[in-house]
N, C-alpha and C positions, 0 to 999 in steps of 0.2 A: 890260449887261455881257456879254461873250462867254462862251459855254459853256466850261467847263475853267478859268476864271480863279478864283483863290482867292476865297472869299467868295460866289461866286454861288450862287443857290438850287440845292439839290441837288448841291453841290460836295463832292467827297470830301476827307477829311483823313487823313494818314498818319503813322505813328510807326515809326521805325527799330527794329528787334529784333535788337541786337547779339549777344544771348545765344543766338540761333537758329543753330546750326552745322550744316554739311553734311558728314557723315562721308564721303560718297561721293568727295569731293574731297580729303580730308584724311588718310585712313588711310595707312600706310606703303606698302600695295600700290599704292593709287591713286596717291600721289605719284611712286612709282617708274615707273609706267606713264606718267604725264603728262609726266615728265621725258624719258623715251624719245621721247614723241611731240612734243616741243617746245612743250608747252602749259603747263607748271608755271610758276606766277608770272605767267601771262597769262589764266588761267581763274579765275573765282570764282562763288560764289553769295551773295546777300544776301537777307534777309526784312525785309519791312515789313508793318505791320497797317494796316487802314483801317477807317472808322467807319460805313459805311452799307451797305445791301444793294446787291449788284452783279448786274446782268444783262448778258450778253454784248454786247447792242446798244448798251450805254453805253461800249464800249471806248474810243472816241476821247476822250470827256469825261474818263473815268477816267485814260487815259495823260497827258493834258495837265495834269490836276490834279496828277498824280503829279510830273511834271517841274518844277512851279511851286510844290510845297509846301515851306514853310520848314524842315520836318523832313527832307526828301528832299535838297534841294540841297546841305547840307554832308556827307551821308552816302553818297550814291550814288556808287560808285567806277567809275572808268574809266581806262585807260591813256593818258598824254599822248603825242601823235604826236611832240612835239619831244623830250622827255627820256626817254621810255620808262618813266617813273615813274608809280605810281598817284597819281591826283589826283581832284578832284571837278569837277562841272559848273561852269565859270566863267561862261558867258554865259547870258542869258535865252533860254529855248526859245520859239520863235515859231510853230512848226509841228511836228506829229508824224505818222508813220505807224504804224498797229498793224493788221498782217495776221493774220487768223485762222489758226491752226495746228491741224488736227484732232488730237485726242488720245483715240483709242478703243481702243488696243491694251492688252490685260490679260495677254499672254503672249509670251515670247520665242520661241515656236513660229512667230511671223511670220517668222523668218529660217530656218527648216528648209529652205526652197527653195534656199538657198545650197549645201546638201549634195546635194538632189535633182538640182541642175543641174550638178553636178560643178565648181562654183566652188571648193568646199572639199572635200578628201578625207574619207572616213570617219574617219581618224585625226585630223581637225581642222586639217591642214595646208592652207594656201591655196595653190591651183594657180598656179604662176609662168607668165608669158609673156614674149615679147620686149618689151624696154623701147621705150616711146613716151611722147610728151609730150601731155598735155591741159592746156594752159596755166592755171596755173603748176606743175601737178602731174606728178611722174613717175609713169607707169602701168607697173608691172613685175609685175603679177599680175592674175588674173581678178577679184578682189574690186574692185580699183579701176576696172577696166574696166566692171563693172556699175554702179558708183557714178557714173561720170563720162562714159562715152562712149556717146553716144546711138545712135551707128551699130553699136555692137557687137551681136552676135547674141543675146546673152542679157540685154540691157538692159531687154527687155520683161517680164522675170520679176516685176519690181514695177511696178504700174500707176502712172500719174501721180498718182492719189489716194493711193495707198499712200506714194509718195515724199514727200508732203506731211505724213504722220504725225509727231508729234513725237518718237516713239520711233525712227523711220527717221533723222530729222534729227540727233538725239544721236549715234546709231551712226555715221552719215556723217561727221559733225564729228570724232569721235575717230579714225576711219580715215584721214582726210586730215590731221589734226594741224597743227603749227606749220610754220615755215620750215625748220627742220633735223630734221624728223620722221624717226626710225628706224622703219620699218615692221615689224610683226610678221610672224612666219611662220605663227602659228597664229591661229585665228579667236577662241578663247576669251577672251583678254584684252579684245578690243573688246566682245564680248558681255556679259561680266560687268561691265565698267566702265559700259557704256551702261544695264545693267539697274539698277545702284546709283544712278546719277545720276537715272534716270527715277523710281525708287521714292522717292528722297530729296525730289524736286521736286513730284511729282503726287499728289493726294489721291483716296483711294477710300473708299467706304462700301458697307455692305450694304443693298440695298433692303429697307425695312421689311416689305414684304408678300411679295415674291418670293424674298427672301434672296440674290439675285443680286449679285455685286460690281459696283459702278458706279463710273466715274471721274466725280468731281465738279468737277475744275479745268478752267478755260478758259485756252487758251495763245494768246499773240500774240507775233509777232515784231516788234520794236519800232525805229524809228529817230526821231531828233529833229534839228530844224533851228533854228540860231539866225540872226541877221540876215546872217551870212557864208555860211550853207550848212549842210551836213550837220555835226553836231557830236557825235552819239552814235549807235552805240557808238564811233565814230572818224570823223574828218573824211575818212578814206580808205575806199572801198568795197573789200571782199573777201569772197569766199565763206565764208572762215574767220573773219571778224570779225562777231559776232552778239551780240544781246542778246534773250532770251525772257523774257517776262512770264508766270508761271504762277499764275494767280488762283484762290484757294480761296474761293468765295462763302459757305460755311458758317462756317469759321474766320475769315473776313475777313483773310486773309493773301495777300501777293503775294510770290512767290519770283522773283528776278531772276537768271537764268543768263547770264552775260557771258564773252565771249572775244574778244581782239584779236590778230590773226595776227601772228607775228613770231618771233624767236628766244627760246624759253623758257629758264628756268634750267637751267645745265648741271650744276653741281656740287651 
């Protein structure tokens, strides 16, 4: 029996946790911002528990077992490409990709350099620039330049490794938004919302001996394929269509952060 098939030795079993809610996506302030960024109704988080010890090297078996688990299949939500409605996985997953996403940041001071490099003024206003396109995104300020344009002079202020950090990924996704995104003039809403989502999804603990705060979660960016090809998070690839699995090996929970690029709820 192939690794990751239900019932194989060392296979993981999952349970959906509908009672686990994510306030970072549901408070009045958050929903207002997500609506403005054209992400409301297209982004959500779900929680599942699992039954065994997890080690990061098991990620491929873990993710395959997840997609094939009878408790996951009817509960894991995604947006249908054809109807635009929330649905569940229809087809059997044949192959998965799970890419390690580093998750080491414990503070929002990570973004202080946006002020230091005059991308954001002391007042918190994002510095504007002449409009240009970095397909499919309109770049009308220095923040989007730093996020998207590799040939811009300040792109280097975040190293390639830092750009892979889960906190950076969440922040960037919020800044780029959905297809009718109304961009913010101020940095604060992006930073606050990224911080709330990050804290909601990522687990920390105090090291028993050193008393230092440690992140205990492992994060993976996940795609799944059925016999026809890519089926999750969507059949269509887009930089703003994503699913991150945030695994807490101590609580044995996995939080799934999902977004599918498109036109969010307007009213």
